[in-house]
N, CA, C and O atoms as a Maestro MAE file, in Angstrom:
{
 s_m_m2io_version
 :::
 2.0.0
}

f_m_ct {
 s_m_title
 :::
 protein
 m_atom[348] {
  # First column is atom index #
  i_m_mmod_type
  r_m_x_coord
  r_m_y_coord
  r_m_z_coord
  i_m_residue_number
  s_m_chain_name
  s_m_pdb_residue_name
  s_m_pdb_atom_name
  i_m_atomic_number
  :::
  1 25 0.830 -1.189 0.000 1 A "MET " " N  " 7
  2 3 0.000 0.000 0.000 1 A "MET " " CA " 6
  3 2 0.874 1.252 0.000 1 A "MET " " C  " 6
  4 15 0.608 2.191 -0.750 1 A "MET " " O  " 8
  5 25 1.914 1.273 0.835 2 A "LEU " " N  " 7
  6 3 2.766 2.459 0.897 2 A "LEU " " CA " 6
  7 2 3.481 2.719 -0.426 2 A "LEU " " C  " 6
  8 15 3.645 3.872 -0.825 2 A "LEU " " O  " 8
  9 25 3.898 1.677 -1.095 3 A "THR " " N  " 7
  10 3 4.555 1.841 -2.394 3 A "THR " " CA " 6
  11 2 3.611 2.503 -3.387 3 A "THR " " C  " 6
  12 15 4.005 3.418 -4.111 3 A "THR " " O  " 8
  13 25 2.359 2.037 -3.420 4 A "THR " " N  " 7
  14 3 1.357 2.602 -4.323 4 A "THR " " CA " 6
  15 2 1.097 4.068 -3.998 4 A "THR " " C  " 6
  16 15 1.045 4.905 -4.900 4 A "THR " " O  " 8
  17 25 0.934 4.383 -2.718 5 A "LEU " " N  " 7
  18 3 0.619 5.759 -2.325 5 A "LEU " " CA " 6
  19 2 1.804 6.691 -2.539 5 A "LEU " " C  " 6
  20 15 1.621 7.824 -2.984 5 A "LEU " " O  " 8
  21 25 3.019 6.232 -2.230 6 A "ASN " " N  " 7
  22 3 4.199 7.065 -2.464 6 A "ASN " " CA " 6
  23 2 4.400 7.337 -3.946 6 A "ASN " " C  " 6
  24 15 4.766 8.449 -4.326 6 A "ASN " " O  " 8
  25 25 4.168 6.340 -4.785 7 A "ALA " " N  " 7
  26 3 4.301 6.532 -6.229 7 A "ALA " " CA " 6
  27 2 3.286 7.556 -6.737 7 A "ALA " " C  " 6
  28 15 3.611 8.386 -7.587 7 A "ALA " " O  " 8
  29 25 2.070 7.498 -6.223 8 A "ALA " " N  " 7
  30 3 1.035 8.446 -6.639 8 A "ALA " " CA " 6
  31 2 1.347 9.853 -6.146 8 A "ALA " " C  " 6
  32 15 1.064 10.833 -6.835 8 A "ALA " " O  " 8
  33 25 1.927 9.952 -4.959 9 A "ALA " " N  " 7
  34 3 2.219 11.263 -4.377 9 A "ALA " " CA " 6
  35 2 3.307 11.990 -5.153 9 A "ALA " " C  " 6
  36 15 3.250 13.208 -5.319 9 A "ALA " " O  " 8
  37 25 4.297 11.242 -5.627 10 A "GLY " " N  " 7
  38 3 5.399 11.886 -6.346 10 A "GLY " " CA " 6
  39 2 6.019 12.972 -5.499 10 A "GLY " " C  " 6
  40 15 6.251 12.788 -4.305 10 A "GLY " " O  " 8
  41 25 6.282 14.092 -6.116 11 A "GLU " " N  " 7
  42 3 6.867 15.217 -5.389 11 A "GLU " " CA " 6
  43 2 5.814 16.237 -4.956 11 A "GLU " " C  " 6
  44 15 6.144 17.231 -4.310 11 A "GLU " " O  " 8
  45 25 4.560 15.999 -5.307 12 A "SER " " N  " 7
  46 3 3.520 16.980 -5.018 12 A "SER " " CA " 6
  47 2 2.819 16.744 -3.686 12 A "SER " " C  " 6
  48 15 2.034 17.585 -3.248 12 A "SER " " O  " 8
  49 25 3.088 15.620 -3.036 13 A "ALA " " N  " 7
  50 3 2.422 15.318 -1.771 13 A "ALA " " CA " 6
  51 2 3.374 14.523 -0.887 13 A "ALA " " C  " 6
  52 15 4.427 14.072 -1.336 13 A "ALA " " O  " 8
  53 25 2.993 14.360 0.363 14 A "THR " " N  " 7
  54 3 3.798 13.620 1.321 14 A "THR " " CA " 6
  55 2 2.964 12.507 1.925 14 A "THR " " C  " 6
  56 15 1.817 12.719 2.318 14 A "THR " " O  " 8
  57 25 3.546 11.323 1.996 15 A "VAL " " N  " 7
  58 3 2.908 10.200 2.677 15 A "VAL " " CA " 6
  59 2 3.644 10.012 3.996 15 A "VAL " " C  " 6
  60 15 4.856 9.798 4.016 15 A "VAL " " O  " 8
  61 25 2.906 10.093 5.092 16 A "ARG " " N  " 7
  62 3 3.491 9.916 6.420 16 A "ARG " " CA " 6
  63 2 2.844 8.690 7.065 16 A "ARG " " C  " 6
  64 15 1.665 8.413 6.848 16 A "ARG " " O  " 8
  65 25 3.616 7.975 7.847 17 A "VAL " " N  " 7
  66 3 3.123 6.786 8.534 17 A "VAL " " CA " 6
  67 2 3.141 7.052 10.033 17 A "VAL " " C  " 6
  68 15 4.108 7.590 10.572 17 A "VAL " " O  " 8
  69 25 2.042 6.662 10.705 18 A "ALA " " N  " 7
  70 3 1.945 6.798 12.152 18 A "ALA " " CA " 6
  71 2 1.345 5.515 12.721 18 A "ALA " " C  " 6
  72 15 0.607 4.806 12.038 18 A "ALA " " O  " 8
  73 25 1.671 5.228 13.978 19 A "ASP " " N  " 7
  74 3 1.105 4.036 14.610 19 A "ASP " " CA " 6
  75 2 -0.410 4.121 14.702 19 A "ASP " " C  " 6
  76 15 -1.103 3.148 14.402 19 A "ASP " " O  " 8
  77 25 -0.928 5.263 15.109 20 A "CYS " " N  " 7
  78 3 -2.377 5.417 15.243 20 A "CYS " " CA " 6
  79 2 -2.724 6.896 15.137 20 A "CYS " " C  " 6
  80 15 -2.079 7.745 15.753 20 A "CYS " " O  " 8
  81 25 -3.757 7.191 14.343 21 A "LEU " " N  " 7
  82 3 -4.209 8.575 14.180 21 A "LEU " " CA " 6
  83 2 -5.380 8.908 15.099 21 A "LEU " " C  " 6
  84 15 -5.927 10.009 15.037 21 A "LEU " " O  " 8
  85 25 -5.759 7.972 15.940 22 A "GLY " " N  " 7
  86 3 -6.880 8.185 16.853 22 A "GLY " " CA " 6
  87 2 -7.908 7.078 16.758 22 A "GLY " " C  " 6
  88 15 -8.131 6.363 17.735 22 A "GLY " " O  " 8
  89 25 -8.541 6.919 15.603 23 A "PRO " " N  " 7
  90 3 -9.549 5.857 15.480 23 A "PRO " " CA " 6
  91 2 -8.901 4.506 15.127 23 A "PRO " " C  " 6
  92 15 -9.133 3.963 14.047 23 A "PRO " " O  " 8
  93 25 -8.088 3.976 16.051 24 A "CYS " " N  " 7
  94 3 -7.306 2.761 15.771 24 A "CYS " " CA " 6
  95 2 -8.181 1.556 15.443 24 A "CYS " " C  " 6
  96 15 -7.744 0.662 14.719 24 A "CYS " " O  " 8
  97 25 -9.388 1.514 15.951 25 A "GLU " " N  " 7
  98 3 -10.276 0.388 15.674 25 A "GLU " " CA " 6
  99 2 -10.684 0.329 14.206 25 A "GLU " " C  " 6
  100 15 -11.241 -0.674 13.761 25 A "GLU " " O  " 8
  101 25 -10.415 1.383 13.455 26 A "ARG " " N  " 7
  102 3 -10.756 1.430 12.028 26 A "ARG " " CA " 6
  103 2 -9.537 1.203 11.133 26 A "ARG " " C  " 6
  104 15 -9.606 1.422 9.924 26 A "ARG " " O  " 8
  105 25 -8.435 0.772 11.717 27 A "ALA " " N  " 7
  106 3 -7.171 0.628 10.980 27 A "ALA " " CA " 6
  107 2 -7.346 -0.273 9.764 27 A "ALA " " C  " 6
  108 15 -8.172 -1.186 9.769 27 A "ALA " " O  " 8
  109 25 -6.608 -0.023 8.783 28 A "ASP " " N  " 7
  110 3 -5.625 0.997 8.499 28 A "ASP " " CA " 6
  111 2 -6.346 2.268 8.061 28 A "ASP " " C  " 6
  112 15 -7.201 2.240 7.176 28 A "ASP " " O  " 8
  113 25 -5.982 3.386 8.699 29 A "VAL " " N  " 7
  114 3 -6.624 4.671 8.410 29 A "VAL " " CA " 6
  115 2 -5.686 5.527 7.564 29 A "VAL " " C  " 6
  116 15 -4.488 5.608 7.835 29 A "VAL " " O  " 8
  117 25 -6.238 6.153 6.551 30 A "VAL " " N  " 7
  118 3 -5.514 7.087 5.698 30 A "VAL " " CA " 6
  119 2 -6.269 8.409 5.724 30 A "VAL " " C  " 6
  120 15 -7.498 8.428 5.659 30 A "VAL " " O  " 8
  121 25 -5.540 9.502 5.817 31 A "VAL " " N  " 7
  122 3 -6.133 10.829 5.748 31 A "VAL " " CA " 6
  123 2 -5.597 11.508 4.484 31 A "VAL " " C  " 6
  124 15 -4.386 11.643 4.313 31 A "VAL " " O  " 8
  125 25 -6.496 11.927 3.612 32 A "VAL " " N  " 7
  126 3 -6.107 12.597 2.377 32 A "VAL " " CA " 6
  127 2 -6.454 14.076 2.529 32 A "VAL " " C  " 6
  128 15 -7.623 14.455 2.594 32 A "VAL " " O  " 8
  129 25 -5.420 14.889 2.584 33 A "GLY " " N  " 7
  130 3 -5.628 16.327 2.704 33 A "GLY " " CA " 6
  131 2 -5.800 16.969 1.340 33 A "GLY " " C  " 6
  132 15 -5.222 16.501 0.359 33 A "GLY " " O  " 8
  133 25 -6.584 18.031 1.264 34 A "PRO " " N  " 7
  134 3 -6.757 18.722 -0.018 34 A "PRO " " CA " 6
  135 2 -5.518 19.521 -0.392 34 A "PRO " " C  " 6
  136 15 -4.738 19.936 0.465 34 A "PRO " " O  " 8
  137 25 -5.361 19.720 -1.671 35 A "SER " " N  " 7
  138 3 -4.304 20.599 -2.170 35 A "SER " " CA " 6
  139 2 -4.685 22.035 -1.816 35 A "SER " " C  " 6
  140 15 -5.816 22.279 -1.395 35 A "SER " " O  " 8
  141 25 -3.766 22.989 -1.976 36 A "PRO " " N  " 7
  142 3 -4.157 24.387 -1.732 36 A "PRO " " CA " 6
  143 2 -5.374 24.803 -2.557 36 A "PRO " " C  " 6
  144 15 -6.248 25.510 -2.058 36 A "PRO " " O  " 8
  145 25 -5.435 24.365 -3.822 37 A "GLU " " N  " 7
  146 3 -6.595 24.697 -4.660 37 A "GLU " " CA " 6
  147 2 -7.861 24.041 -4.117 37 A "GLU " " C  " 6
  148 15 -8.922 24.664 -4.082 37 A "GLU " " O  " 8
  149 25 -7.749 22.790 -3.696 38 A "GLY " " N  " 7
  150 3 -8.901 22.098 -3.121 38 A "GLY " " CA " 6
  151 2 -9.386 22.773 -1.845 38 A "GLY " " C  " 6
  152 15 -10.589 22.883 -1.609 38 A "GLY " " O  " 8
  153 25 -8.440 23.225 -1.023 39 A "ARG " " N  " 7
  154 3 -8.806 23.915 0.220 39 A "ARG " " CA " 6
  155 2 -9.496 25.243 -0.096 39 A "ARG " " C  " 6
  156 15 -10.441 25.628 0.593 39 A "ARG " " O  " 8
  157 25 -9.029 25.947 -1.134 40 A "GLN " " N  " 7
  158 3 -9.687 27.201 -1.537 40 A "GLN " " CA " 6
  159 2 -11.124 26.939 -1.954 40 A "GLN " " C  " 6
  160 15 -11.981 27.810 -1.804 40 A "GLN " " O  " 8
  161 25 -11.397 25.756 -2.474 41 A "ARG " " N  " 7
  162 3 -12.748 25.383 -2.886 41 A "ARG " " CA " 6
  163 2 -13.585 24.864 -1.713 41 A "ARG " " C  " 6
  164 15 -14.731 24.454 -1.897 41 A "ARG " " O  " 8
  165 25 -13.008 24.882 -0.514 42 A "GLY " " N  " 7
  166 3 -13.753 24.481 0.676 42 A "GLY " " CA " 6
  167 2 -13.569 23.032 1.093 42 A "GLY " " C  " 6
  168 15 -14.246 22.573 2.013 42 A "GLY " " O  " 8
  169 25 -12.677 22.305 0.448 43 A "ALA " " N  " 7
  170 3 -12.469 20.896 0.793 43 A "ALA " " CA " 6
  171 2 -11.767 20.763 2.135 43 A "ALA " " C  " 6
  172 15 -10.966 21.612 2.527 43 A "ALA " " O  " 8
  173 25 -12.080 19.699 2.815 44 A "ARG " " N  " 7
  174 3 -11.465 19.353 4.097 44 A "ARG " " CA " 6
  175 2 -10.778 18.000 3.932 44 A "ARG " " C  " 6
  176 15 -11.048 17.286 2.967 44 A "ARG " " O  " 8
  177 25 -9.903 17.645 4.852 45 A "PRO " " N  " 7
  178 3 -9.290 16.316 4.784 45 A "PRO " " CA " 6
  179 2 -10.354 15.215 4.820 45 A "PRO " " C  " 6
  180 15 -11.389 15.352 5.472 45 A "PRO " " O  " 8
  181 25 -10.078 14.139 4.113 46 A "VAL " " N  " 7
  182 3 -10.985 12.984 4.076 46 A "VAL " " CA " 6
  183 2 -10.308 11.825 4.790 46 A "VAL " " C  " 6
  184 15 -9.194 11.433 4.441 46 A "VAL " " O  " 8
  185 25 -10.990 11.280 5.793 47 A "TRP " " N  " 7
  186 3 -10.500 10.137 6.551 47 A "TRP " " CA " 6
  187 2 -11.079 8.877 5.923 47 A "TRP " " C  " 6
  188 15 -12.273 8.812 5.628 47 A "TRP " " O  " 8
  189 25 -10.228 7.879 5.722 48 A "VAL " " N  " 7
  190 3 -10.632 6.641 5.066 48 A "VAL " " CA " 6
  191 2 -10.224 5.463 5.954 48 A "VAL " " C  " 6
  192 15 -9.048 5.293 6.274 48 A "VAL " " O  " 8
  193 25 -11.204 4.660 6.345 49 A "ALA " " N  " 7
  194 3 -10.965 3.497 7.216 49 A "ALA " " CA " 6
  195 2 -10.703 2.242 6.398 49 A "ALA " " C  " 6
  196 15 -11.086 2.155 5.232 49 A "ALA " " O  " 8
  197 25 -10.054 1.285 7.016 50 A "ARG " " N  " 7
  198 3 -9.794 -0.040 6.413 50 A "ARG " " CA " 6
  199 2 -9.226 0.109 4.997 50 A "ARG " " C  " 6
  200 15 -9.717 -0.483 4.036 50 A "ARG " " O  " 8
  201 25 -8.171 0.925 4.914 51 A "ALA " " N  " 7
  202 3 -7.599 1.263 3.611 51 A "ALA " " CA " 6
  203 2 -6.414 0.378 3.235 51 A "ALA " " C  " 6
  204 15 -5.665 0.720 2.319 51 A "ALA " " O  " 8
  205 25 -6.228 -0.738 3.909 52 A "GLY " " N  " 7
  206 3 -5.033 -1.552 3.718 52 A "GLY " " CA " 6
  207 2 -5.015 -2.483 2.530 52 A "GLY " " C  " 6
  208 15 -4.012 -3.163 2.313 52 A "GLY " " O  " 8
  209 25 -6.071 -2.547 1.756 53 A "SER " " N  " 7
  210 3 -6.069 -3.472 0.609 53 A "SER " " CA " 6
  211 2 -5.489 -2.793 -0.631 53 A "SER " " C  " 6
  212 15 -5.469 -1.566 -0.738 53 A "SER " " O  " 8
  213 25 -5.019 -3.621 -1.562 54 A "ALA " " N  " 7
  214 3 -4.477 -3.096 -2.819 54 A "ALA " " CA " 6
  215 2 -5.550 -2.339 -3.598 54 A "ALA " " C  " 6
  216 15 -5.257 -1.327 -4.235 54 A "ALA " " O  " 8
  217 25 -6.786 -2.822 -3.549 55 A "ARG " " N  " 7
  218 3 -7.881 -2.166 -4.280 55 A "ARG " " CA " 6
  219 2 -8.114 -0.752 -3.760 55 A "ARG " " C  " 6
  220 15 -8.284 0.178 -4.548 55 A "ARG " " O  " 8
  221 25 -8.122 -0.588 -2.451 56 A "VAL " " N  " 7
  222 3 -8.344 0.739 -1.868 56 A "VAL " " CA " 6
  223 2 -7.122 1.630 -2.100 56 A "VAL " " C  " 6
  224 15 -7.270 2.816 -2.395 56 A "VAL " " O  " 8
  225 25 -5.930 1.076 -1.969 57 A "ALA " " N  " 7
  226 3 -4.715 1.859 -2.226 57 A "ALA " " CA " 6
  227 2 -4.696 2.358 -3.665 57 A "ALA " " C  " 6
  228 15 -4.336 3.507 -3.922 57 A "ALA " " O  " 8
  229 25 -5.082 1.501 -4.598 58 A "ASP " " N  " 7
  230 3 -5.142 1.921 -6.006 58 A "ASP " " CA " 6
  231 2 -6.172 3.028 -6.209 58 A "ASP " " C  " 6
  232 15 -5.925 3.981 -6.949 58 A "ASP " " O  " 8
  233 25 -7.333 2.905 -5.550 59 A "ALA " " N  " 7
  234 3 -8.374 3.937 -5.664 59 A "ALA " " CA " 6
  235 2 -7.887 5.255 -5.067 59 A "ALA " " C  " 6
  236 15 -8.125 6.318 -5.641 59 A "ALA " " O  " 8
  237 25 -7.204 5.196 -3.916 60 A "LEU " " N  " 7
  238 3 -6.658 6.404 -3.309 60 A "LEU " " CA " 6
  239 2 -5.613 7.049 -4.217 60 A "LEU " " C  " 6
  240 15 -5.587 8.270 -4.374 60 A "LEU " " O  " 8
  241 25 -4.753 6.223 -4.811 61 A "ALA " " N  " 7
  242 3 -3.722 6.738 -5.717 61 A "ALA " " CA " 6
  243 2 -4.354 7.410 -6.932 61 A "ALA " " C  " 6
  244 15 -3.942 8.497 -7.336 61 A "ALA " " O  " 8
  245 25 -5.349 6.758 -7.504 62 A "GLN " " N  " 7
  246 3 -6.056 7.327 -8.670 62 A "GLN " " CA " 6
  247 2 -6.668 8.676 -8.303 62 A "GLN " " C  " 6
  248 15 -6.553 9.644 -9.055 62 A "GLN " " O  " 8
  249 25 -7.308 8.730 -7.159 63 A "TRP " " N  " 7
  250 3 -7.972 9.952 -6.723 63 A "TRP " " CA " 6
  251 2 -6.973 11.087 -6.483 63 A "TRP " " C  " 6
  252 15 -7.202 12.218 -6.911 63 A "TRP " " O  " 8
  253 25 -5.864 10.784 -5.799 64 A "THR " " N  " 7
  254 3 -4.893 11.840 -5.525 64 A "THR " " CA " 6
  255 2 -4.235 12.336 -6.804 64 A "THR " " C  " 6
  256 15 -3.965 13.530 -6.935 64 A "THR " " O  " 8
  257 25 -3.972 11.438 -7.751 65 A "ARG " " N  " 7
  258 3 -3.408 11.869 -9.044 65 A "ARG " " CA " 6
  259 2 -4.386 12.772 -9.798 65 A "ARG " " C  " 6
  260 15 -3.969 13.654 -10.550 65 A "ARG " " O  " 8
  261 25 -5.686 12.550 -9.596 66 A "ALA " " N  " 7
  262 3 -6.716 13.364 -10.264 66 A "ALA " " CA " 6
  263 2 -6.955 14.694 -9.550 66 A "ALA " " C  " 6
  264 15 -7.688 15.542 -10.059 66 A "ALA " " O  " 8
  265 25 -6.347 14.888 -8.379 67 A "GLY " " N  " 7
  266 3 -6.489 16.157 -7.671 67 A "GLY " " CA " 6
  267 2 -6.959 16.041 -6.242 67 A "GLY " " C  " 6
  268 15 -6.760 16.967 -5.455 67 A "GLY " " O  " 8
  269 25 -7.586 14.916 -5.877 68 A "GLY " " N  " 7
  270 3 -8.003 14.700 -4.490 68 A "GLY " " CA " 6
  271 2 -9.182 15.551 -4.061 68 A "GLY " " C  " 6
  272 15 -9.934 16.045 -4.901 68 A "GLY " " O  " 8
  273 25 -9.351 15.727 -2.747 69 A "PRO " " N  " 7
  274 3 -10.505 16.445 -2.201 69 A "PRO " " CA " 6
  275 2 -10.665 17.849 -2.784 69 A "PRO " " C  " 6
  276 15 -9.708 18.618 -2.876 69 A "PRO " " O  " 8
  277 25 -11.878 18.151 -3.167 70 A "GLY " " N  " 7
  278 3 -12.194 19.474 -3.692 70 A "GLY " " CA " 6
  279 2 -11.927 19.639 -5.173 70 A "GLY " " C  " 6
  280 15 -12.389 20.603 -5.784 70 A "GLY " " O  " 8
  281 25 -11.186 18.709 -5.759 71 A "ILE " " N  " 7
  282 3 -10.830 18.799 -7.173 71 A "ILE " " CA " 6
  283 2 -11.487 17.663 -7.957 71 A "ILE " " C  " 6
  284 15 -12.117 17.899 -8.988 71 A "ILE " " O  " 8
  285 25 -11.339 16.449 -7.472 72 A "ALA " " N  " 7
  286 3 -11.847 15.270 -8.177 72 A "ALA " " CA " 6
  287 2 -12.818 14.492 -7.287 72 A "ALA " " C  " 6
  288 15 -12.694 14.483 -6.062 72 A "ALA " " O  " 8
  289 25 -13.770 13.851 -7.922 73 A "GLU " " N  " 7
  290 3 -14.738 13.001 -7.211 73 A "GLU " " CA " 6
  291 2 -14.014 11.772 -6.679 73 A "GLU " " C  " 6
  292 15 -13.248 11.134 -7.402 73 A "GLU " " O  " 8
  293 25 -14.255 11.442 -5.422 74 A "ALA " " N  " 7
  294 3 -13.633 10.255 -4.829 74 A "ALA " " CA " 6
  295 2 -14.231 8.984 -5.435 74 A "ALA " " C  " 6
  296 15 -15.440 8.918 -5.659 74 A "ALA " " O  " 8
  297 25 -13.395 7.971 -5.701 75 A "PRO " " N  " 7
  298 3 -13.893 6.710 -6.241 75 A "PRO " " CA " 6
  299 2 -14.789 5.994 -5.225 75 A "PRO " " C  " 6
  300 15 -14.675 6.242 -4.025 75 A "PRO " " O  " 8
  301 25 -15.672 5.115 -5.689 76 A "PRO " " N  " 7
  302 3 -16.567 4.390 -4.779 76 A "PRO " " CA " 6
  303 2 -15.843 3.637 -3.661 76 A "PRO " " C  " 6
  304 15 -16.340 3.594 -2.536 76 A "PRO " " O  " 8
  305 25 -14.686 3.046 -3.945 77 A "ALA " " N  " 7
  306 3 -13.954 2.308 -2.913 77 A "ALA " " CA " 6
  307 2 -13.501 3.222 -1.786 77 A "ALA " " C  " 6
  308 15 -13.371 2.778 -0.645 77 A "ALA " " O  " 8
  309 25 -13.260 4.484 -2.088 78 A "VAL " " N  " 7
  310 3 -12.887 5.469 -1.068 78 A "VAL " " CA " 6
  311 2 -14.135 5.959 -0.342 78 A "VAL " " C  " 6
  312 15 -14.154 6.018 0.887 78 A "VAL " " O  " 8
  313 25 -15.168 6.307 -1.085 79 A "LEU " " N  " 7
  314 3 -16.407 6.811 -0.472 79 A "LEU " " CA " 6
  315 2 -17.010 5.804 0.493 79 A "LEU " " C  " 6
  316 15 -17.558 6.186 1.527 79 A "LEU " " O  " 8
  317 25 -16.914 4.516 0.164 80 A "ALA " " N  " 7
  318 3 -17.493 3.472 1.017 80 A "ALA " " CA " 6
  319 2 -16.800 3.389 2.372 80 A "ALA " " C  " 6
  320 15 -17.373 2.876 3.334 80 A "ALA " " O  " 8
  321 25 -15.567 3.892 2.452 81 A "ARG " " N  " 7
  322 3 -14.795 3.792 3.692 81 A "ARG " " CA " 6
  323 2 -14.550 5.144 4.357 81 A "ARG " " C  " 6
  324 15 -13.939 5.206 5.424 81 A "ARG " " O  " 8
  325 25 -15.018 6.223 3.739 82 A "ALA " " N  " 7
  326 3 -14.802 7.559 4.294 82 A "ALA " " CA " 6
  327 2 -15.623 7.738 5.563 82 A "ALA " " C  " 6
  328 15 -16.748 7.250 5.668 82 A "ALA " " O  " 8
  329 25 -15.038 8.449 6.525 83 A "PHE " " N  " 7
  330 3 -15.769 8.736 7.761 83 A "PHE " " CA " 6
  331 2 -15.356 10.105 8.264 83 A "PHE " " C  " 6
  332 15 -14.326 10.652 7.871 83 A "PHE " " O  " 8
  333 25 -16.180 10.641 9.138 84 A "ARG " " N  " 7
  334 3 -15.917 11.965 9.714 84 A "ARG " " CA " 6
  335 2 -15.224 11.759 11.058 84 A "ARG " " C  " 6
  336 15 -15.756 11.095 11.947 84 A "ARG " " O  " 8
  337 25 -14.055 12.323 11.192 85 A "GLN " " N  " 7
  338 3 -13.311 12.215 12.437 85 A "GLN " " CA " 6
  339 2 -13.573 13.445 13.289 85 A "GLN " " C  " 6
  340 15 -13.255 14.567 12.895 85 A "GLN " " O  " 8
  341 25 -14.146 13.226 14.436 86 A "GLU " " N  " 7
  342 3 -14.412 14.319 15.374 86 A "GLU " " CA " 6
  343 2 -13.203 14.477 16.267 86 A "GLU " " C  " 6
  344 15 -12.593 13.489 16.675 86 A "GLU " " O  " 8
  345 25 -12.858 15.696 16.570 87 A "ARG " " N  " 7
  346 3 -11.698 15.955 17.435 87 A "ARG " " CA " 6
  347 2 -12.064 15.850 18.883 87 A "ARG " " C  " 6
  348 15 -11.210 16.037 19.751 87 A "ARG " " O  " 8
  :::
 }
 m_bond[347] {
  # First column is bond index #
  i_m_from
  i_m_to
  i_m_order
  :::
  1 1 2 1
  2 2 3 1
  3 3 4 2
  4 3 5 1
  5 5 6 1
  6 6 7 1
  7 7 8 2
  8 7 9 1
  9 9 10 1
  10 10 11 1
  11 11 12 2
  12 11 13 1
  13 13 14 1
  14 14 15 1
  15 15 16 2
  16 15 17 1
  17 17 18 1
  18 18 19 1
  19 19 20 2
  20 19 21 1
  21 21 22 1
  22 22 23 1
  23 23 24 2
  24 23 25 1
  25 25 26 1
  26 26 27 1
  27 27 28 2
  28 27 29 1
  29 29 30 1
  30 30 31 1
  31 31 32 2
  32 31 33 1
  33 33 34 1
  34 34 35 1
  35 35 36 2
  36 35 37 1
  37 37 38 1
  38 38 39 1
  39 39 40 2
  40 39 41 1
  41 41 42 1
  42 42 43 1
  43 43 44 2
  44 43 45 1
  45 45 46 1
  46 46 47 1
  47 47 48 2
  48 47 49 1
  49 49 50 1
  50 50 51 1
  51 51 52 2
  52 51 53 1
  53 53 54 1
  54 54 55 1
  55 55 56 2
  56 55 57 1
  57 57 58 1
  58 58 59 1
  59 59 60 2
  60 59 61 1
  61 61 62 1
  62 62 63 1
  63 63 64 2
  64 63 65 1
  65 65 66 1
  66 66 67 1
  67 67 68 2
  68 67 69 1
  69 69 70 1
  70 70 71 1
  71 71 72 2
  72 71 73 1
  73 73 74 1
  74 74 75 1
  75 75 76 2
  76 75 77 1
  77 77 78 1
  78 78 79 1
  79 79 80 2
  80 79 81 1
  81 81 82 1
  82 82 83 1
  83 83 84 2
  84 83 85 1
  85 85 86 1
  86 86 87 1
  87 87 88 2
  88 87 89 1
  89 89 90 1
  90 90 91 1
  91 91 92 2
  92 91 93 1
  93 93 94 1
  94 94 95 1
  95 95 96 2
  96 95 97 1
  97 97 98 1
  98 98 99 1
  99 99 100 2
  100 99 101 1
  101 101 102 1
  102 102 103 1
  103 103 104 2
  104 103 105 1
  105 105 106 1
  106 106 107 1
  107 107 108 2
  108 107 109 1
  109 109 110 1
  110 110 111 1
  111 111 112 2
  112 111 113 1
  113 113 114 1
  114 114 115 1
  115 115 116 2
  116 115 117 1
  117 117 118 1
  118 118 119 1
  119 119 120 2
  120 119 121 1
  121 121 122 1
  122 122 123 1
  123 123 124 2
  124 123 125 1
  125 125 126 1
  126 126 127 1
  127 127 128 2
  128 127 129 1
  129 129 130 1
  130 130 131 1
  131 131 132 2
  132 131 133 1
  133 133 134 1
  134 134 135 1
  135 135 136 2
  136 135 137 1
  137 137 138 1
  138 138 139 1
  139 139 140 2
  140 139 141 1
  141 141 142 1
  142 142 143 1
  143 143 144 2
  144 143 145 1
  145 145 146 1
  146 146 147 1
  147 147 148 2
  148 147 149 1
  149 149 150 1
  150 150 151 1
  151 151 152 2
  152 151 153 1
  153 153 154 1
  154 154 155 1
  155 155 156 2
  156 155 157 1
  157 157 158 1
  158 158 159 1
  159 159 160 2
  160 159 161 1
  161 161 162 1
  162 162 163 1
  163 163 164 2
  164 163 165 1
  165 165 166 1
  166 166 167 1
  167 167 168 2
  168 167 169 1
  169 169 170 1
  170 170 171 1
  171 171 172 2
  172 171 173 1
  173 173 174 1
  174 174 175 1
  175 175 176 2
  176 175 177 1
  177 177 178 1
  178 178 179 1
  179 179 180 2
  180 179 181 1
  181 181 182 1
  182 182 183 1
  183 183 184 2
  184 183 185 1
  185 185 186 1
  186 186 187 1
  187 187 188 2
  188 187 189 1
  189 189 190 1
  190 190 191 1
  191 191 192 2
  192 191 193 1
  193 193 194 1
  194 194 195 1
  195 195 196 2
  196 195 197 1
  197 197 198 1
  198 198 199 1
  199 199 200 2
  200 199 201 1
  201 201 202 1
  202 202 203 1
  203 203 204 2
  204 203 205 1
  205 205 206 1
  206 206 207 1
  207 207 208 2
  208 207 209 1
  209 209 210 1
  210 210 211 1
  211 211 212 2
  212 211 213 1
  213 213 214 1
  214 214 215 1
  215 215 216 2
  216 215 217 1
  217 217 218 1
  218 218 219 1
  219 219 220 2
  220 219 221 1
  221 221 222 1
  222 222 223 1
  223 223 224 2
  224 223 225 1
  225 225 226 1
  226 226 227 1
  227 227 228 2
  228 227 229 1
  229 229 230 1
  230 230 231 1
  231 231 232 2
  232 231 233 1
  233 233 234 1
  234 234 235 1
  235 235 236 2
  236 235 237 1
  237 237 238 1
  238 238 239 1
  239 239 240 2
  240 239 241 1
  241 241 242 1
  242 242 243 1
  243 243 244 2
  244 243 245 1
  245 245 246 1
  246 246 247 1
  247 247 248 2
  248 247 249 1
  249 249 250 1
  250 250 251 1
  251 251 252 2
  252 251 253 1
  253 253 254 1
  254 254 255 1
  255 255 256 2
  256 255 257 1
  257 257 258 1
  258 258 259 1
  259 259 260 2
  260 259 261 1
  261 261 262 1
  262 262 263 1
  263 263 264 2
  264 263 265 1
  265 265 266 1
  266 266 267 1
  267 267 268 2
  268 267 269 1
  269 269 270 1
  270 270 271 1
  271 271 272 2
  272 271 273 1
  273 273 274 1
  274 274 275 1
  275 275 276 2
  276 275 277 1
  277 277 278 1
  278 278 279 1
  279 279 280 2
  280 279 281 1
  281 281 282 1
  282 282 283 1
  283 283 284 2
  284 283 285 1
  285 285 286 1
  286 286 287 1
  287 287 288 2
  288 287 289 1
  289 289 290 1
  290 290 291 1
  291 291 292 2
  292 291 293 1
  293 293 294 1
  294 294 295 1
  295 295 296 2
  296 295 297 1
  297 297 298 1
  298 298 299 1
  299 299 300 2
  300 299 301 1
  301 301 302 1
  302 302 303 1
  303 303 304 2
  304 303 305 1
  305 305 306 1
  306 306 307 1
  307 307 308 2
  308 307 309 1
  309 309 310 1
  310 310 311 1
  311 311 312 2
  312 311 313 1
  313 313 314 1
  314 314 315 1
  315 315 316 2
  316 315 317 1
  317 317 318 1
  318 318 319 1
  319 319 320 2
  320 319 321 1
  321 321 322 1
  322 322 323 1
  323 323 324 2
  324 323 325 1
  325 325 326 1
  326 326 327 1
  327 327 328 2
  328 327 329 1
  329 329 330 1
  330 330 331 1
  331 331 332 2
  332 331 333 1
  333 333 334 1
  334 334 335 1
  335 335 336 2
  336 335 337 1
  337 337 338 1
  338 338 339 1
  339 339 340 2
  340 339 341 1
  341 341 342 1
  342 342 343 1
  343 343 344 2
  344 343 345 1
  345 345 346 1
  346 346 347 1
  347 347 348 2
  :::
 }
}
């Protein structure tokens, strides 16, 4: 999964790994932050639960290459696992 996400990120994004982002019971959790343009359009970070499969990693990579939150529509595999993280 990390290889797929790092390849998609290229030099335009950063992939960081942490033991737990808070909702550990939903692991593997990925947070996709919007680009500056996406944030200007009102996009917020998207939290994705159970993202450890190759299918979900590929969907996340496709989405981030297309622009991510606020720019491109999230694929169904991402939408099915997206959740709202309350602070």
